[in-house]
Each structure stands twice: as structure tokens, then as C-alpha cells.
C-alpha positions as CSV (number, residue, x, y, z in Angstrom):
1,M,-17.1,-12.7,-8.1
2,T,-14.3,-11.6,-10.8
3,T,-11.6,-9.5,-9.3
4,Q,-13.1,-6.2,-11.7
5,Q,-16.6,-7.1,-9.5
6,I,-15.2,-6.9,-5.9
7,A,-13.0,-4.1,-6.8
8,D,-15.8,-2.5,-8.0
9,R,-17.9,-3.7,-5.1
10,F,-14.9,-2.7,-2.8
11,Y,-14.7,1.1,-4.3
12,E,-18.4,1.4,-3.0
13,L,-18.4,0.2,0.3
14,D,-15.2,2.4,0.7
15,S,-17.4,5.2,-0.3
16,K,-19.7,4.9,1.9
17,H,-16.7,3.9,4.4
18,D,-18.2,0.6,5.3
19,S,-15.0,-1.3,6.3
20,Q,-17.6,-4.4,8.2
21,T,-19.2,-4.7,5.2
22,I,-15.9,-5.3,3.0
23,Y,-14.6,-7.6,5.9
24,S,-17.1,-10.0,5.8
25,E,-18.7,-10.1,1.9
26,L,-15.2,-9.6,0.4
27,Y,-12.1,-11.1,2.1
28,A,-11.1,-14.5,3.1
29,A,-11.3,-16.0,5.9
30,D,-7.1,-16.5,6.2
31,A,-6.6,-13.1,4.5
32,K,-3.9,-11.1,5.3
33,S,-3.3,-7.5,6.2
34,I,1.2,-7.0,5.3
35,E,2.5,-3.5,6.5
36,P,6.0,-2.4,5.6
37,A,8.7,-2.6,7.3
38,H,8.4,1.3,9.8
39,S,4.9,0.8,10.1
40,P,3.5,1.3,14.1
41,W,1.1,-1.0,12.6
42,N,1.8,-5.0,12.6
43,S,1.0,-7.0,9.6
44,V,-2.0,-9.3,10.4
45,Q,-3.2,-12.6,9.4
46,G,-7.3,-13.6,9.2
47,V,-10.0,-11.4,8.8
48,D,-10.9,-11.3,12.2
49,A,-7.4,-9.8,12.6
50,I,-7.0,-7.7,10.0
51,R,-10.9,-6.2,11.7
52,E,-8.8,-5.7,15.2
53,K,-6.2,-3.9,13.1
54,G,-9.4,-1.3,11.7
55,K,-10.4,-1.5,14.2
56,N,-7.7,-0.3,16.7
57,F,-6.3,2.5,13.5
58,N,-10.0,4.2,13.7
59,E,-10.0,4.8,18.0
60,A,-6.3,6.1,17.4
61,I,-8.3,8.9,15.2
62,E,-9.6,11.9,17.2
63,E,-10.7,13.9,14.2
64,M,-11.6,13.2,11.3
65,H,-10.6,16.2,8.5
66,G,-11.3,14.8,4.6
67,G,-9.8,11.8,3.0
68,H,-10.4,9.4,-0.3
69,T,-9.7,6.8,-2.4
70,T,-9.6,6.6,-5.8
71,P,-11.7,4.2,-7.6
72,P,-9.3,1.0,-7.6
73,I,-6.9,-0.4,-11.2
74,V,-7.7,-3.5,-11.9
75,A,-4.7,-6.3,-13.2
76,R,-5.7,-10.2,-13.3
77,N,-6.7,-11.3,-9.8
78,F,-4.7,-7.8,-8.7
79,F,-6.3,-4.2,-7.9
80,A,-5.3,-1.6,-6.4
81,C,-6.2,2.2,-4.9
82,A,-4.8,5.4,-3.9
83,M,-5.7,6.1,-0.2
84,G,-5.6,9.1,1.6
85,L,-6.1,10.7,5.1
86,D,-5.7,14.2,6.6
87,A,-7.0,12.9,10.4
88,T,-5.3,14.4,14.1
89,L,-4.3,10.8,15.9
90,K,-4.7,11.1,19.4
91,G,-1.2,12.0,21.2
92,Q,0.8,12.8,18.0
93,G,-1.9,16.3,15.9
94,R,-3.1,17.0,13.0
95,M,-1.2,14.9,9.6
96,Q,-1.9,13.7,6.1
97,M,-1.1,10.0,5.1
98,N,-0.7,8.5,1.8
99,E,-0.6,5.6,0.5
100,I,-1.3,2.6,-2.1
101,A,-3.1,-0.3,-1.1
102,L,-2.9,-3.1,-2.6
103,Y,-5.5,-6.3,-3.2
104,E,-4.5,-10.8,-3.8
105,V,-7.7,-12.1,-5.2
106,K,-8.4,-15.3,-5.3
107,D,-11.4,-17.7,-6.1
108,G,-14.3,-14.4,-5.6
109,K,-12.3,-13.7,-2.3
110,I,-9.8,-10.6,-1.4
111,I,-6.6,-12.9,-0.4
112,S,-3.9,-10.2,0.8
113,E,-3.9,-6.5,1.2
114,Q,-0.5,-4.6,1.2
115,F,0.0,-1.2,2.1
116,F,2.9,1.0,0.7
117,Y,3.7,4.8,2.3
């Protein structure tokens, strides 16, 4: 798949909140997930670790109030989406989060995701 095809498929699956298919279909086994230095979440490597990180984040959500992902912007082997979330986190109250997610593609798979917030 081309970067554009992967970006389009990512957006299609993300719009359905189907992260499990995103991980199994679009990610390389050794993909890395990079968080900012100030993040409470750790950077990890390997699709299983990325899947676990996503599971832990979802378990921290007490109630979802809304969210969005913009259609991807593609440049060569990268694509980016703006993402937002309005949720009540366990023990932290309601908060709104906005970020830019940057994905790198190689050999038809996502090899890295990096978040800016």
C-alpha cells in the first residue's frame, strides 16, 4: 500500500474507533510510538507495546464526551492528523486534549507514530 492508501485506511478505521484493526493491519511489528518529554505516557516500541499503551489509555477514561480526527495530510512517506478528545479521566476530571499525530510509513506499514501536544 502507498502512504496515501495507508493514511486513507487509517482515517476510515479511526472514524469507526477500530484501533485493533489499525494496529494489526497497518502497523509494522517493530513500530515505535513517541510521546513528548512532558507526557505522562511512555514512548514504546513494538506493535504489542503500542496496543497495550492504547488499552491503558482507554482504561483511564471514565466517560467519553466527544472526539475527532481530521482527514490525513500526506507528504511522501509521512501523514499527519489533528486529533481531539473530550473525556473525563479517572481521578482527574473532565479535560479536553488536542494533538497532532505524525505517522511514518515504510514498506507499506506504519513504522512510527509521534504525538505533539
